[in-house]
PATI-439764 format. One record per residue: y, x, z of N, C-alpha, C in turn. Coordinates in pm, whole numbers. Atoms other than C-alpha are relative to their C-alpha. Layout:
Y;X;Z;Y;X;Z;Y;X;Z;
...
This chain:
-118;84;0;0;0;0;123;88;0;
-117;-84;14;332;146;-106;110;-49;92;
-117;37;-78;651;150;103;123;44;-76;
-117;-30;78;988;136;-64;127;-11;83;
-135;11;-52;1336;217;62;87;-38;-116;
-57;32;129;1523;248;-266;-115;-42;-88;
120;67;44;1302;28;-471;-46;40;-138;
59;-29;129;1066;80;-758;30;-111;-98;
-35;100;101;1161;-96;-1079;-123;-44;-77;
111;55;77;939;-310;-1297;-24;84;-124;
31;-74;122;758;-124;-1573;35;-83;-122;
-27;69;126;869;-211;-1922;-131;-26;-69;
133;32;51;561;-396;-2040;3;-60;-140;
-6;63;130;687;-531;-2370;-6;105;-110;
14;-88;115;576;-357;-2688;-17;-86;-124;
17;75;124;571;-461;-3051;-144;0;-45;
140;-7;44;210;-352;-3101;-81;-114;60;
76;115;-47;-35;-642;-3074;-106;38;101;
105;-42;-93;-274;-433;-2865;49;4;144;
-55;2;-134;-41;-460;-2563;57;-139;30;
-61;127;-34;112;-748;-2374;125;23;83;
-120;-15;-81;444;-808;-2206;-14;-83;126;
6;64;-130;525;-949;-1867;-19;-150;-9;
13;144;14;543;-1306;-2000;-145;-44;-13;
142;33;7;167;-1288;-2061;-60;-13;140;
55;1;-135;121;-1245;-1686;36;-128;76;
-48;113;-78;332;-1520;-1529;78;-94;-91;
-66;95;87;430;-1829;-1726;130;-47;62;
-133;45;-43;803;-1904;-1693;38;54;137;
-34;-62;-128;818;-1673;-1393;-22;-94;117;
20;103;-101;677;-1959;-1187;-149;-14;29;
143;5;-27;329;-1893;-1047;-42;-130;68;
53;122;-58;107;-2178;-937;-9;11;152;
16;4;-145;62;-2284;-575;-116;90;43;
104;-90;-48;-133;-2022;-382;59;118;74;
-41;-120;-72;-119;-1689;-199;-19;121;-90;
0;-116;88;-39;-1363;-380;36;126;79;
-49;-129;-49;14;-994;-311;105;48;-99;
-110;-32;91;354;-907;-459;76;124;48;
-83;-116;-31;563;-593;-478;135;-46;56;
-125;32;-68;876;-591;-261;99;113;-19;
-107;-99;11;1209;-414;-312;97;-17;117;
-93;4;-112;1443;-326;-24;108;105;-18;
-112;-92;-4;1790;-169;-19;90;-35;118;
-96;24;-107;2049;-129;253;-30;81;124;
17;-75;-123;2091;22;597;8;149;-23;
-1;-146;10;2033;392;649;-99;52;-102;
104;-43;92;1740;401;407;-126;45;72;
119;-45;-74;1499;499;686;-98;-113;25;
88;114;-20;1361;150;742;-60;-43;-133;
69;45;120;1104;30;490;-79;-125;30;
93;112;-15;888;-275;431;-124;30;-83;
125;-23;72;526;-273;323;0;-74;-133;
10;59;131;464;-340;-42;-132;43;-63;
-24;142;17;274;-532;-175;4;-75;134;
-8;87;-117;341;-815;70;-63;-134;-33;
61;132;20;178;-1153;121;107;-103;-33;
-95;100;46;363;-1423;-71;-74;-133;-14;
59;133;10;288;-1795;-44;90;-89;-85;
-72;96;86;391;-2043;-315;-55;-138;30;
43;136;-32;378;-2408;-211;104;-99;-49;
-95;104;42;546;-2739;-287;127;5;83;
-118;-9;-87;780;-2670;5;90;118;-37;
-80;-115;38;897;-2342;-149;-79;130;13;
63;-132;-5;822;-1969;-151;30;69;132;
-23;-83;-119;777;-1747;154;-63;137;-21;
55;-135;6;717;-1373;191;-15;51;143;
25;-57;-132;564;-1201;494;38;147;-2;
-52;-137;-1;762;-883;560;-52;75;122;
44;-88;-108;606;-604;767;87;125;-5;
-93;-112;-3;870;-349;867;-68;127;50;
52;-128;-47;808;19;932;37;25;145;
-47;-16;-137;975;-24;1272;-38;-121;84;
27;111;-93;897;-234;1578;127;-52;66;
-125;28;-70;1265;-265;1668;82;-115;-59;
-72;116;54;1365;-567;1457;-42;-124;77;
36;117;-81;1385;-876;1676;26;-132;-72;
-16;121;80;1517;-1130;1424;61;35;-136;
-64;-10;131;1624;-1176;1063;74;-131;-26;
-79;117;38;1880;-1415;918;-2;-13;-152;
2;29;143;1833;-1575;575;72;-132;-23;
-80;121;28;2089;-1825;443;46;-68;129;
-53;53;-124;2226;-1865;794;-103;-47;100;
106;44;-90;1889;-1946;951;-69;122;60;
61;-111;-73;1738;-1716;1214;-152;-14;1;
146;-7;-5;1370;-1609;1198;-38;111;98;
34;-96;-105;1220;-1436;1504;-123;82;-37;
112;-91;21;976;-1145;1507;-131;-66;43;
128;64;-27;616;-1268;1490;-100;94;66;
97;-99;-49;452;-945;1609;10;18;151;
-1;-33;-142;362;-832;1958;90;121;24;
-83;-115;-37;569;-574;2144;-72;129;-41;
47;-132;44;528;-219;2006;-75;-3;-133;
57;6;134;378;-348;1681;113;-7;-102;
-101;9;104;562;-327;1352;53;-142;-10;
-61;132;5;808;-615;1325;-46;-76;-124;
51;83;109;685;-904;1111;81;-129;-7;
-76;123;20;884;-1194;964;-50;-71;-125;
29;82;118;788;-1478;731;127;-74;-35;
-130;55;38;1104;-1572;544;-9;-66;-137;
2;67;131;1183;-1800;249;79;79;-104;
-83;-50;110;1314;-1695;-92;-11;-100;-114;
-6;106;101;1409;-1904;-391;-66;39;-131;
47;-35;134;1313;-1704;-700;-61;140;-1;
57;-132;24;1093;-1414;-807;96;81;-88;
-73;-94;85;1257;-1107;-963;152;-16;7;
-144;13;-21;1601;-1199;-828;33;49;141;
-36;-56;-130;1773;-1012;-546;67;-105;88;
-67;89;-96;1890;-1191;-230;30;80;126;
-46;-72;-117;2069;-1081;86;-58;-58;128;
51;40;-131;1928;-1090;438;67;87;106;
-49;-79;-113;2030;-965;781;-117;29;93;
101;-37;-98;1800;-773;1013;68;55;124;
-59;-47;-125;1886;-720;1379;-93;104;62;
82;-108;-56;1762;-386;1515;46;35;141;
-28;-39;-138;1738;-286;1880;-26;149;21;
34;-142;-10;1664;79;1800;115;83;56;
-116;-73;-50;2018;187;1891;34;-46;142;
-34;30;-139;2188;169;2228;32;-147;20;
-25;144;-2;2305;-184;2150;-53;-59;-130;
52;62;122;2157;-432;1899;104;1;-112;
-88;0;116;2303;-414;1548;-61;-86;-110;
41;74;117;2284;-658;1260;31;83;-125;
-14;-83;119;2227;-474;931;-30;-85;-123;
20;76;124;2261;-622;582;-94;75;-93;
94;-56;97;1979;-564;334;-2;-89;-124;
26;75;122;1907;-670;-21;-148;10;-31;
144;7;27;1554;-782;-104;-26;-57;-139;
48;63;123;1366;-865;-421;-151;-13;10;
144;24;6;1020;-1020;-452;-38;-8;-147;
38;-4;140;859;-931;-782;-112;-100;-28;
101;97;41;642;-1174;-975;-141;55;22;
139;-45;-12;267;-1160;-906;-45;69;-129;
47;-73;116;106;-905;-1136;92;110;-44;
-94;-104;36;416;-688;-1164;-47;134;54;
38;-135;-40;338;-316;-1151;125;84;6;
-122;-76;-20;605;-85;-1015;-21;147;-30;
6;-144;29;683;269;-1120;68;78;110;
-67;-85;-99;871;549;-942;128;-65;47;
-113;64;-65;1172;475;-723;122;-10;-89;
-125;23;71;1486;327;-878;69;-115;70;
-73;105;-69;1754;83;-769;-45;-137;-49;
41;135;34;1694;-292;-772;60;-40;-134;
-47;51;127;1717;-438;-1118;8;105;-110;
-8;-103;103;1723;-101;-1296;-127;1;-82;
116;1;88;1493;-103;-1596;-46;142;-29;
56;-130;29;1263;183;-1674;-5;21;-150;
3;-32;142;1291;353;-2011;-140;-22;-55;
129;33;59;1014;237;-2242;-86;122;-29;
75;-121;32;916;597;-2310;-45;75;125;
39;-67;-124;854;682;-1944;-150;26;1;
140;-41;10;523;865;-1904;-94;-77;90;
92;68;-91;390;656;-1616;-5;-150;-23;
13;141;32;408;320;-1793;-148;-40;3;
135;51;-8;101;102;-1752;-17;-109;-106;
25;98;104;-35;-87;-2053;-144;-47;8;
132;60;-1;-331;-324;-2040;-21;-73;-134;
25;68;126;-500;-498;-2333;73;-133;-10;
-74;125;25;-330;-799;-2491;-83;-121;40;
61;131;-23;-406;-1164;-2417;-69;-11;135;
54;13;-135;-497;-1102;-2055;97;-79;86;
-82;80;-89;-373;-1346;-1797;-28;40;144;
15;-31;-143;-309;-1247;-1437;-47;-125;72;
52;115;-74;-509;-1473;-1205;23;10;150;
-16;-12;-146;-486;-1331;-853;-1;147;39;
13;-132;-62;-463;-1027;-627;-91;-13;121;
90;4;-115;-724;-943;-369;81;2;130;
-70;-3;-129;-590;-1038;-24;-60;106;91;
45;-106;-91;-612;-741;214;68;-18;134;
-54;19;-134;-566;-772;589;46;130;65;
-27;-125;-71;-564;-407;699;14;120;-93;
-2;-116;90;-625;-165;411;131;7;-76;
-124;-17;76;-316;-20;244;-9;113;-102;
16;-110;94;-463;251;22;-68;-40;-131;
48;47;129;-600;36;-258;43;-144;-20;
-27;140;34;-531;-290;-437;-81;-37;-122;
74;50;115;-715;-506;-688;72;-123;-54;
-61;114;69;-544;-737;-938;-98;-51;-105;
102;61;85;-760;-979;-1134;62;-67;-122;
-46;56;127;-722;-1091;-1496;-116;-71;-69;
100;64;85;-903;-1312;-1745;49;3;-145;
-37;11;141;-915;-1320;-2124;-13;-146;-42;
4;137;50;-917;-1629;-2345;-137;-65;15;
136;52;-18;-1292;-1662;-2292;-40;-7;147;
22;6;-145;-1255;-1664;-1913;-90;112;52;
69;-118;-49;-1417;-1321;-1884;92;76;94;
-80;-59;-107;-1302;-1124;-1581;20;150;-17;
-36;-142;-1;-1130;-788;-1554;73;28;131;
-68;-38;-123;-1000;-600;-1251;81;127;-22;
-87;-117;6;-708;-359;-1235;9;56;141;
13;-61;-132;-765;-121;-942;100;114;14;
-93;-109;-31;-496;99;-789;-41;63;132;
36;-72;-122;-582;366;-533;112;95;37;
-106;-86;-49;-319;539;-322;137;-53;-34;
-139;31;32;58;530;-351;67;132;-35;
-62;-122;47;298;777;-499;-80;53;-118;
89;-54;104;50;988;-698;-127;-85;-7;
113;92;0;-172;683;-735;-83;15;-126;
89;3;115;-469;654;-968;-38;-144;-27;
22;139;40;-553;341;-1164;-122;-10;-89;
125;21;71;-873;200;-1308;-3;-142;-54;
13;132;59;-957;-91;-1533;-148;-30;-14;
141;33;-6;-1293;-252;-1463;-30;-121;-88;
43;110;86;-1460;-465;-1730;-110;-77;70;
99;82;-69;-1647;-753;-1570;-121;-29;-87;
124;31;70;-1991;-881;-1668;28;-84;-124;
-18;73;125;-1991;-992;-2032;137;15;-62;
-135;-16;52;-1631;-885;-2083;1;98;-116;
-12;-87;117;-1528;-723;-2410;54;136;41;
-49;-136;-26;-1477;-347;-2406;126;24;-81;
-126;-5;72;-1114;-370;-2507;57;140;-10;
-79;-122;13;-899;-87;-2633;144;-36;33;
-140;28;-25;-528;-52;-2572;47;36;138;
-42;-46;-131;-524;99;-2224;89;122;-15;
-79;-123;1;-254;354;-2156;-84;114;54;
84;-117;-26;-386;707;-2113;-15;30;148;
9;-29;-143;-319;715;-1737;-85;-101;76;
92;94;-62;-566;431;-1669;-142;37;-41;
139;-34;27;-937;512;-1639;-82;-127;-18;
86;118;19;-1166;248;-1792;-136;20;67;
133;-4;-61;-1488;166;-1605;-83;-110;-66;
85;97;69;-1756;0;-1817;-123;-37;82;
124;22;-75;-2071;43;-1606;-2;91;122;
8;-79;-124;-2148;167;-1256;-143;4;53;
138;14;-48;-2527;125;-1240;-72;133;15;
58;-133;-19;-2591;502;-1243;104;90;65;
-109;-67;-72;-2339;620;-987;-45;129;65;
15;-126;-76;-2313;975;-854;88;-15;124;
-73;27;-124;-2213;909;-491;10;128;82;
-24;-124;-74;-2057;1210;-322;59;-29;137;
-64;35;-128;-1853;1045;-45;-103;-61;94;
103;49;-92;-2091;1006;249;40;-129;70;
-45;120;-72;-1876;738;414;-23;-127;-80;
15;118;85;-1936;505;119;-144;-50;-3;
141;37;12;-2317;506;129;-35;-120;87;
34;110;-91;-2340;276;431;62;-131;-47;
-65;121;49;-2092;30;281;-77;-59;-117;
75;48;117;-2286;10;-45;-138;-50;42;
129;46;-52;-2613;-18;144;13;-136;67;
-20;124;-75;-2470;-298;359;11;-121;-91;
-15;112;94;-2392;-511;52;-117;-7;-97;
121;3;81;-2738;-444;-96;27;40;-145;
-34;-47;135;-2604;-247;-393;-52;141;-26;
49;-136;15;-2800;78;-353;-73;23;-132;
68;-16;128;-2986;11;-679;93;59;-106;
-97;-55;95;-2665;122;-853;25;149;23;
-19;-142;-31;-2673;467;-689;-119;78;-53;
107;-80;58;-2876;712;-896;2;144;50;
-16;-140;-38;-2737;1047;-779;77;10;130;
-65;-18;-129;-2633;1170;-435;53;141;15;
-55;-131;-30;-2411;1454;-323;-45;52;136;
56;-39;-129;-2595;1469;10;-152;-2;-9;
145;-10;6;-2956;1582;43;-65;-96;98;
73;99;-80;-3218;1356;197;0;34;148;
10;-40;-141;-3247;1558;519;129;-21;78;
-130;13;-67;-2877;1509;593;47;-144;11;
-38;140;-12;-2873;1130;571;-54;-59;130;
44;77;-117;-2888;917;886;-20;-146;-37;
13;138;45;-2883;597;682;-142;-19;-53;
142;18;30;-3241;475;665;-24;-36;-146;
20;47;136;-3209;298;332;22;113;-101;
-29;-111;90;-3059;608;167;-114;102;2;
112;-95;-10;-3337;835;299;-122;-53;-75;
116;59;66;-3602;594;173;16;4;-151;
-25;-2;145;-3441;571;-171;-17;141;-56;
14;-137;46;-3431;949;-197;-145;46;8;
142;-35;-14;-3789;984;-73;-82;-56;-115;
74;64;109;-3909;744;-342;44;48;-137;
-50;-49;127;-3703;915;-612;97;-93;-69;
-97;93;60;-3480;616;-679;140;59;2;
-125;-77;-5;-3186;834;-571;-39;147;6;
34;-142;2;-3196;1205;-649;123;84;33;
-107;-90;-41;-2992;1493;-516;54;73;-122;
-63;-61;117;-2744;1619;-775;100;108;38;
-91;-105;-42;-2565;1886;-576;119;-52;77;
-114;40;-80;-2277;1878;-331;126;-7;-86;
-122;29;77;-1921;1794;-434;52;122;-74;
-60;-120;58;-1823;2154;-507;-88;66;-105;
93;-64;95;-2131;2244;-714;-102;-100;-51;
94;99;52;-2284;1943;-890;-88;59;-110;
93;-39;106;-2580;1979;-1125;40;-77;-126;
-53;69;118;-2403;1893;-1450;-112;-39;-97;
110;31;92;-2723;1910;-1654;-76;-124;45;
69;117;-54;-2894;1660;-1424;86;-125;-17;
-92;113;14;-2587;1436;-1430;-1;-54;-143;
8;42;140;-2601;1431;-1811;-135;-62;-31;
135;49;27;-2977;1384;-1822;-20;-142;53;
16;132;-64;-2954;1082;-1588;100;-103;-52;
-99;92;59;-2675;926;-1799;94;-59;105;
-94;43;-105;-2443;909;-1499;123;-62;-64;
-114;70;60;-2165;660;-1572;116;-23;96;
-107;21;-97;-1952;669;-1256;-21;97;115;
10;-89;-116;-1874;905;-966;101;-43;106;
-90;31;-113;-1727;831;-622;9;125;87;
-26;-120;-79;-1574;1132;-449;92;-34;117;
-104;12;-101;-1371;1177;-132;105;108;-26;
-113;-90;27;-1057;1388;-96;-38;148;-1;
44;-139;8;-1261;1709;-62;1;51;-144;
5;-40;140;-1279;1710;-442;129;69;-43;
-127;-63;36;-913;1814;-449;1;149;33;
16;-144;-22;-1026;2151;-315;-71;66;-117;
70;-49;119;-1231;2184;-634;38;-87;-120;
-44;89;108;-1023;2012;-902;-73;25;-132;
72;-30;124;-1218;2187;-1177;-127;-84;-13;
120;83;2;-1525;1982;-1078;34;-139;-51;
-44;132;47;-1340;1654;-1124;30;4;-149;
-34;-14;143;-1205;1775;-1457;-125;9;-86;
123;-16;77;-1554;1875;-1573;-76;-131;-11;
69;128;4;-1709;1542;-1478;67;-95;-100;
-72;87;93;-1438;1357;-1668;-16;48;-144;
24;-56;134;-1485;1592;-1962;-136;-44;-53;
134;46;39;-1850;1485;-1964;-7;-151;-18;
-4;144;20;-1741;1123;-1983;-33;-81;123;
29;70;-126;-1799;1034;-1616;131;-36;69;
-121;38;-73;-1512;831;-1465;-14;37;148;
4;-44;-140;-1427;974;-1121;100;-79;81;
-87;72;-93;-1287;759;-842;2;75;132;
-16;-67;-128;-1151;939;-536;42;-103;104;
-32;103;-101;-1166;704;-238;83;61;112;
-96;-48;-100;-893;733;24;-12;-76;132;
15;76;-124;-1039;534;312;35;83;123;
-35;-85;-114;-980;835;539;149;-4;32;
-143;13;-26;-607;769;505;35;-129;73;
-24;125;-73;-645;427;667;-3;29;150;
-7;-24;-144;-533;448;1030;-75;-106;79;
69;107;-71;-676;112;1130;-147;2;-38;
144;-4;33;-1058;119;1156;-44;-118;-87;
33;113;85;-1070;-227;1001;54;20;-142;
-48;-37;132;-865;-87;714;-101;87;-73;
107;-83;59;-1134;176;653;-117;-89;-43;
110;89;32;-1396;-97;664;33;-90;-119;
-37;96;106;-1200;-320;424;-23;56;-140;
37;-58;129;-1282;-75;145;-132;-56;-50;
125;62;42;-1616;-256;140;27;-106;-107;
-35;101;101;-1436;-523;-65;14;64;-138;
-13;-69;129;-1356;-268;-336;-139;25;-60;
135;-23;52;-1726;-179;-364;-68;-132;-33;
48;134;37;-1801;-551;-366;45;-37;-141;
-51;25;136;-1583;-575;-678;-75;88;-100;
63;-94;93;-1733;-265;-841;-146;-36;-28;
144;24;14;-2095;-369;-780;-36;-148;1;
22;144;11;-2052;-745;-813;-67;-57;126;
54;45;-128;-2122;-804;-444;115;-40;94;
-120;28;-79;-1785;-934;-326;-29;-100;112;
31;99;-105;-1926;-1234;-135;-67;68;119;
69;-71;-107;-2158;-1007;63;98;89;77;
-97;-89;-64;-1873;-763;129;93;-77;92;
-93;81;-81;-1640;-1034;256;-69;-55;124;
74;50;-117;-1910;-1176;485;-9;108;108;
11;-111;-96;-1965;-835;647;135;29;63;
-133;-31;-52;-1594;-767;680;47;-107;98;
-48;109;-86;-1512;-1109;826;-75;-4;132;
79;-3;-123;-1796;-1082;1077;49;109;94;
-49;-111;-83;-1669;-745;1198;137;-31;58;
-134;36;-48;-1311;-870;1222;-9;-100;116;
18;101;-106;-1427;-1168;1431;-48;66;130;
54;-66;-119;-1624;-946;1669;106;88;66;
-107;-84;-56;-1336;-701;1710;105;-87;68;
-99;90;-58;-1101;-991;1774;-40;-50;138;
48;46;-130;-1317;-1113;2060;20;106;108;
-21;-109;-97;-1297;-771;2227;148;14;30;
-144;-19;-19;-923;-741;2173;62;-112;83;
-56;113;-76;-867;-1083;2331;-21;14;150;
27;-20;-142;-999;-954;2662;107;87;64;
-103;-74;-74;-780;-799;2929;-21;151;-13;
9;-146;8;-701;-430;2880;-35;59;137;
45;-61;-125;-863;-209;3140;106;92;61;
-97;-97;-47;-575;39;3163;-61;136;32;
68;-126;-28;-833;319;3189;23;100;-113;
-24;-106;98;-777;652;3013;-131;50;-57;
121;-44;69;-1029;767;2754;35;118;-92;
-17;-115;89;-1053;1107;2581;-124;13;-88;
108;-24;95;-1263;1163;2268;20;142;-54;
-22;-143;27;-1321;1534;2205;-132;71;-27;
115;-90;4;-1557;1822;2134;51;141;26;
-35;-139;-25;-1561;2194;2209;-54;85;-115;
43;-83;112;-1571;2434;1913;-68;127;51;
74;-121;-37;-1776;2754;1910;91;108;58;
-92;-100;-55;-1463;2958;1989;75;-49;124;
-55;50;-126;-1378;2746;2294;121;-90;-12;
-111;92;15;-1100;2534;2145;-47;-144;13;
32;142;-13;-1088;2163;2213;42;-71;-128;
-29;77;122;-1110;1942;1906;15;-146;42;
-27;136;-43;-949;1604;1973;34;-87;-121;
-44;95;101;-890;1293;1767;152;-10;6;
-145;17;1;-531;1262;1659;38;-138;52;
-48;133;-41;-340;981;1832;34;-82;-124;
-27;85;116;-331;693;1585;-107;8;-106;
108;-1;99;-643;794;1392;-96;-115;32;
79;122;-14;-917;535;1354;-85;-2;127;
79;-1;-123;-1129;650;1652;89;-23;122;
-91;21;-114;-837;676;1894;54;-143;-2;
-42;139;9;-723;336;1764;-108;-93;55;
111;80;-54;-1067;198;1849;5;-4;153;
-11;-3;-146;-1012;309;2209;99;-106;48;
-100;100;-36;-700;95;2226;-50;-141;-25;
54;133;30;-875;-200;2061;-105;-42;102;
103;28;-101;-1149;-171;2323;58;-24;138;
-64;24;-128;-896;-198;2604;30;124;79;
-29;-125;-69;-847;168;2689;131;62;-43;
-120;-78;34;-560;417;2676;-47;137;-48;
50;-125;55;-629;712;2449;82;118;49;
-63;-127;-35;-555;1064;2574;-80;112;-67;
-143;-28;-20;-426;1317;2495;87;-72;-102;
-88;76;87;-140;1115;2353;114;84;-56;
-112;-84;43;122;1390;2325;-52;130;-58;
49;-118;70;13;1640;2065;102;41;-104;
-92;-50;101;248;1856;1865;-83;39;-122;
87;-15;115;86;1826;1524;81;-22;-127;
-83;9;121;270;1901;1200;-84;-24;-125;
87;22;116;-32;1852;974;9;-146;-43;
-15;137;50;28;1545;754;-120;-44;-85;
116;36;79;-315;1542;590;-76;-114;66;
79;112;-53;-578;1275;643;-107;44;98;
99;-49;-95;-787;1498;871;21;-71;134;
-10;84;-120;-866;1293;1182;4;77;130;
5;-78;-122;-894;1580;1429;102;114;-3;
-86;-117;-11;-679;1865;1554;-48;83;119;
46;-90;-106;-744;2167;1776;114;30;98;
-97;-36;-103;-566;2231;2106;-70;93;99;
59;-90;-100;-618;2479;2388;-59;-82;115;
57;66;-116;-826;2392;2692;107;-28;104;
-109;22;-95;-510;2431;2900;77;-128;-32;
-71;121;40;-331;2161;2699;-86;-123;21;
91;113;-21;-636;1938;2713;-8;-35;148;
7;23;-144;-657;1982;3091;123;-74;49;
-125;60;-46;-292;1888;3139;5;-150;-28;
-12;140;40;-333;1555;2959;-125;-83;24;
124;78;-9;-698;1459;3009;-80;25;127;
77;-28;-122;-808;1598;3347;-18;-125;85;
11;123;-79;-741;1258;3505;-55;-117;-82;
57;107;82;-906;1061;3223;-116;-65;75;
106;74;-68;-1138;790;3353;-134;14;-72;
121;-11;80;-1387;838;3070;16;113;-101;
5;-101;105;-1477;1136;2852;-111;-38;-98;
99;29;104;-1654;1073;2519;-8;121;-92;
17;-121;80;-1796;1375;2341;-33;-38;-144;
19;25;142;-1776;1377;1961;-104;99;-54;
111;-88;38;-2106;1513;1827;-1;37;-148;
3;-15;146;-2009;1525;1458;-27;142;-45;
9;-138;48;-1972;1902;1422;-91;85;88;
71;-90;-92;-2110;2074;1731;-135;-54;47;
130;55;-37;-2407;1841;1782;6;-80;130;
6;87;-116;-2515;1600;2055;-29;80;128;
28;-57;-132;-2531;1679;2427;-95;-92;75;
94;80;-78;-2792;1564;2676;39;-12;147;
-33;1;-142;-2632;1641;3013;142;48;25;
-133;-46;-39;-2304;1701;3191;1;151;20;
6;-145;-22;-2417;2049;3286;5;75;-133;
-7;-61;132;-2465;2130;2918;144;2;-50;
-141;5;39;-2106;2020;2857;80;105;75;
-79;-92;-83;-1970;2227;3146;-25;146;-38;
26;-138;43;-2140;2541;3010;92;40;-116;
-94;-29;110;-1902;2512;2714;136;43;54;
-124;-40;-68;-1609;2544;2955;-6;-45;145;
13;31;-142;-1624;2564;3331;116;-84;51;
-117;78;-42;-1278;2405;3355;-32;-149;2;
34;142;9;-1436;2072;3262;-57;-54;130;
57;44;-128;-1603;2060;3604;106;-62;90;
-109;54;-82;-1262;1976;3752;53;-132;-53;
-49;126;58;-1212;1670;3530;-52;-118;82;
35;119;-78;-1214;1335;3707;-128;-66;-53;
116;69;57;-1467;1181;3464;-129;77;22;
119;-82;-24;-1707;1472;3512;-46;-18;144;
34;16;-142;-1691;1440;3889;-61;-137;28;
46;136;-23;-1755;1065;3864;-113;-42;-94;
111;26;92;-2033;1094;3603;34;-107;-105;
-42;94;104;-1836;897;3343;21;77;-131;
-4;-81;121;-1915;1124;3050;-104;-53;-98;
85;61;101;-2063;992;2727;2;83;-128;
8;-71;129;-2158;1113;2379;-22;-103;-111;
22;85;117;-2130;941;2041;-114;60;-82;
112;-47;81;-2453;967;1844;51;57;-133;
-44;-66;123;-2419;1197;1545;-14;-91;-121;
23;90;113;-2553;926;1316;115;-97;-24;
-103;103;14;-2255;703;1384;99;28;-111;
-107;-32;92;-2019;889;1157;-40;-17;-147;
37;48;133;-2220;778;854;-9;-152;-3;
15;146;-11;-2226;416;977;137;-66;-12;
-137;46;21;-1896;310;826;18;-149;23;
-13;145;-13;-1970;-61;845;-5;-48;144;
18;41;-140;-2030;-62;1221;124;29;84;
-125;-16;-75;-1671;-78;1343;-8;-72;134;
4;81;-122;-1723;-357;1594;-95;58;103;
101;-52;-93;-2030;-188;1742;59;109;90;
-56;-108;-82;-1838;121;1856;109;-53;93;
-104;59;-85;-1544;-81;1985;-64;-76;116;
73;70;-106;-1787;-299;2180;-60;99;99;
55;-103;-88;-1955;14;2316;106;51;98;
-107;-55;-86;-1627;156;2446;45;-106;101;
-40;108;-91;-1528;-180;2592;-103;-18;111;
104;19;-101;-1863;-214;2768;1;113;103;
-13;-112;-94;-1818;132;2921;116;-25;96;
-118;24;-84;-1471;41;3047;-21;-120;92;
25;121;-78;-1599;-294;3168;-125;14;86;
116;-32;-82;-1893;-123;3340;-124;-79;-41;
121;62;54;-2155;-280;3113;-77;104;-81;
55;-117;68;-2314;55;3027;-135;-24;-68;
134;20;55;-2658;-88;2947;4;-59;-140;
-10;67;130;-2531;-266;2634;67;90;-102;
-61;-95;91;-2454;40;2423;-88;21;-123;
70;-14;127;-2545;93;2058;6;142;-54;
-20;-132;60;-2399;423;1937;51;105;99;
-46;-93;-104;-2282;582;2263;-104;2;113;
91;-7;-114;-2504;710;2543;65;85;110;
-54;-71;-115;-2422;837;2891;-75;130;23;
62;-130;-29;-2484;1203;2971;-60;-2;139;
64;-9;-130;-2722;1275;3254;78;92;91;
-72;-80;-99;-2583;1426;3572;-55;142;-1;
């Protein structure tokens, strides 16, 4: 999901060539039918530091149009539109949210936002624009400014396609799916991954014509039934929606899988090992007629591999679920694989079930107990989850307070962990009520004494003295679909229901 201060302008979609279509092919008379859409939002005004999430949820009804604005700040307490005040819908400390009316798509309108971020509240004037459903935005420009038709990042799709809907997303902000149909009611999906340097794909649905006319910066996807799956976090999602028959090649060897279904498929030969991300077996990939590859961001350390796969005619999709801070946002990528493998109903069922279970935990009273999730590296440094990453967020969703909370960390990458000294860890986590050891890299522990041998200082920690030390099973970090299970585990620990644990176990004294 993109965020705009000075706003992105609409791409010039009109061409004389019949192989392309203009914006009028997307939305008839700029007046979409009743329903809910994901629309791009433009914002100008203020200091330029405040932004709103884009796309945003837009509702079109007989009563009029409304847009749900999610601000980058939690300090907006009300907005004023046409003289009417609208109060913040979010909880304290959450990003401010307002559902406000607007009269027309693609036309700017003025609003007032009241911010409490300064010493005294201030009303600030902004200009907003809600773009028509299906509009694709380019790089930043002022509201209403048109992009030159010769701009290199223009997006052209085949002619005679009609925009039908956008996939509604509750938490994920690193991908979007826009749906189209041709005159024969065949389906197509336009997939965008990331923001800024985003990548775009055009998926031909079952029975859909293999159209030409795509701009060169869009990757067409015809078939995905012989996928080379390199991203380990995706295997569980695809397995959960019963789509493993589409995976022919794996970037992880059988012995390194904790997912039962994946191990069985590799044992039977239905999935074969084709080399890790940095050194794939190109000959095998060609022999097996691989038609799609799913990589994670590690591939950017070996860009020549991605280039080679594409040179061989294999479309490469780099998934960015690791950039999702909310654990339910990471899980919501299951919907994208539901689209790719024609299992969207199954994906939505799994996602909705997990959201419901997490909601039940979040509705319970917070414990106020401090929880640290960490490991000790071979050189004695403490590896902690970054505050705000998906695991530390799970602690908060379970009713705990994550520590250490104050970490000086200038790394802006999607890596979820950071290293600190034992002294810094002691200062912020010695009084933690619960310690949870992360077994991903250094392996699982069986006892508290085994933990203390890694650093004798740990013996002085409150949780160690009170035998409140736990370990996350190593297998969990391949179980991407089990968000609720870990949150429930942490909640049960805080609520002293230790016997009902799935992926966490208590260390022996």
